[in-house]
C-alpha positions as CSV (number, residue, x, y, z in Angstrom):
1,X,-23.1,-19.1,26.2
2,X,-20.4,-17.4,28.2
3,X,-16.9,-16.2,27.2
4,X,-15.2,-18.3,24.5
5,X,-13.3,-20.5,27.0
6,X,-16.5,-21.7,28.7
7,X,-18.2,-23.1,25.5
8,X,-17.7,-26.7,26.8
9,X,-19.2,-25.9,30.3
10,X,-22.8,-26.4,31.2
11,X,-24.4,-22.9,31.3
12,X,-27.6,-21.0,31.7
13,X,-28.6,-17.3,31.5
14,X,-28.5,-15.2,34.6
15,X,-31.7,-14.2,36.4
16,X,-32.4,-11.4,38.9
17,X,-31.6,-12.6,42.4
18,X,-29.2,-15.3,41.3
19,X,-26.5,-16.0,43.9
20,X,-23.2,-16.4,42.0
21,X,-19.6,-17.2,42.9
22,X,-16.5,-16.5,40.8
23,X,-15.0,-19.8,39.7
24,X,-12.1,-21.2,37.8
25,X,-13.7,-23.6,35.4
26,X,-10.3,-25.2,34.4
27,X,-10.8,-24.0,30.8
28,X,-8.4,-21.1,30.8
29,X,-10.8,-18.6,32.2
30,X,-12.8,-17.6,35.3
31,X,-16.5,-16.8,35.3
32,X,-19.6,-17.0,37.5
33,X,-21.1,-20.2,38.7
34,X,-24.4,-20.8,40.4
35,X,-23.7,-20.8,44.2
36,X,-25.5,-24.1,44.6
37,X,-24.0,-25.8,41.5
38,X,-20.2,-25.0,41.0
39,X,-20.1,-26.8,37.6
40,X,-22.9,-24.6,36.1
41,X,-21.7,-21.4,34.5
42,X,-24.1,-18.5,34.7
43,X,-23.9,-16.2,31.7
44,X,-24.5,-12.5,32.0
45,X,-25.7,-10.2,29.2
46,X,-23.9,-6.8,28.9
47,X,-25.5,-4.3,31.2
48,X,-26.3,-6.8,34.0
49,X,-25.8,-5.2,37.4
50,X,-24.2,-7.1,40.2
51,X,-23.6,-6.6,43.9
52,X,-20.7,-8.3,45.6
53,X,-20.7,-9.5,49.2
54,X,-17.5,-7.5,49.8
55,X,-14.8,-5.4,48.0
56,X,-13.6,-7.2,44.9
57,X,-10.3,-9.0,44.9
58,X,-8.3,-9.3,41.7
59,X,-5.2,-11.3,40.7
60,X,-1.9,-9.5,40.6
61,X,-1.1,-7.9,37.2
62,X,2.0,-6.5,35.6
63,X,5.7,-7.1,36.1
64,X,5.7,-5.9,39.7
65,X,2.4,-7.4,40.6
66,X,2.8,-10.0,43.4
67,X,-0.1,-9.4,45.7
68,X,-3.9,-9.3,45.3
69,X,-5.4,-6.0,44.3
70,X,-8.6,-4.9,46.0
71,X,-11.2,-2.8,44.2
72,X,-13.0,-0.8,46.8
73,X,-16.4,-1.2,45.2
74,X,-19.1,-3.8,45.8
75,X,-21.2,-3.1,42.7
76,X,-20.4,-3.5,39.0
77,X,-22.0,-3.7,35.6
78,X,-21.1,-6.6,33.3
79,X,-19.6,-5.5,30.0
80,X,-17.9,-7.1,27.0
81,X,-14.6,-5.8,25.8
82,X,-12.2,-6.7,22.9
83,X,-15.2,-7.5,20.8
84,X,-13.1,-7.1,17.6
85,X,-10.8,-10.0,18.8
86,X,-12.2,-13.4,18.5
87,X,-9.6,-15.3,20.6
88,X,-9.5,-12.9,23.6
89,X,-11.3,-12.7,26.9
90,X,-14.4,-10.5,26.5
91,X,-16.2,-10.7,29.8
92,X,-15.4,-7.8,32.1
93,X,-16.9,-5.7,35.0
94,X,-17.1,-2.0,35.1
95,X,-17.0,-0.4,38.5
96,X,-18.6,2.9,39.6
97,X,-15.3,4.8,39.2
98,X,-15.2,3.6,35.5
99,X,-12.4,1.0,36.1
100,X,-12.9,-2.1,33.9
101,X,-11.5,-5.5,35.0
102,X,-11.6,-8.7,33.0
103,X,-13.8,-11.2,34.8
104,X,-11.0,-13.8,34.4
105,X,-8.7,-11.7,36.6
106,X,-11.1,-11.8,39.6
107,X,-10.0,-14.1,42.5
108,X,-11.9,-17.3,42.8
109,X,-14.7,-17.7,45.5
110,X,-16.2,-14.2,45.6
111,X,-19.9,-14.1,46.1
112,X,-22.2,-11.8,44.0
113,X,-25.9,-11.3,43.5
114,X,-27.6,-10.3,40.2
115,X,-29.4,-7.1,41.0
116,X,-30.8,-6.2,37.6
117,X,-30.8,-7.4,34.0
118,X,-30.3,-5.0,31.1
119,X,-33.4,-3.4,29.7
120,X,-34.8,-4.9,26.5
121,X,-33.4,-3.1,23.5
122,X,-35.7,-0.7,21.6
123,X,-33.5,-0.1,18.5
124,X,-31.3,-2.3,16.4
125,X,-28.3,-0.3,17.6
126,X,-29.2,-1.1,21.3
127,X,-29.7,-4.8,20.3
128,X,-26.2,-4.9,18.8
129,X,-24.7,-3.3,21.9
130,X,-26.2,-6.1,24.0
131,X,-25.0,-9.0,21.8
132,X,-22.5,-11.2,23.3
133,X,-19.3,-12.0,21.4
134,X,-19.6,-15.6,20.1
135,X,-23.2,-16.0,21.3
136,X,-25.0,-18.8,19.4
137,X,-28.4,-18.3,20.9
């Protein structure tokens, strides 16, 4: 399962080498879809590493935001934020400079490849850190 807004969308877990595209699923959030199946959400586990085909474009934010922002990085690590808030967007990307952007704020149509999945947890604490908010298995 992906972010809470994608619970009604067909989905599958990400695999190394997956070609993904940022997509607006019409559910109030954006996420990643399989490049060959736009209606299939591909769900990432926290710690998954991605490479984008180009610099990442984000929707404008704030009162004075009116043009697309560009993040000058092409790699990111998938994270979850706002874990203590049930009805909030959780899916986010952390860029090499430490900047974190909600996945739902990425512009639609950006291509990315799954480089690496997170390591299997060795302790209960590591397992909790990798749990997705709202994940039902």
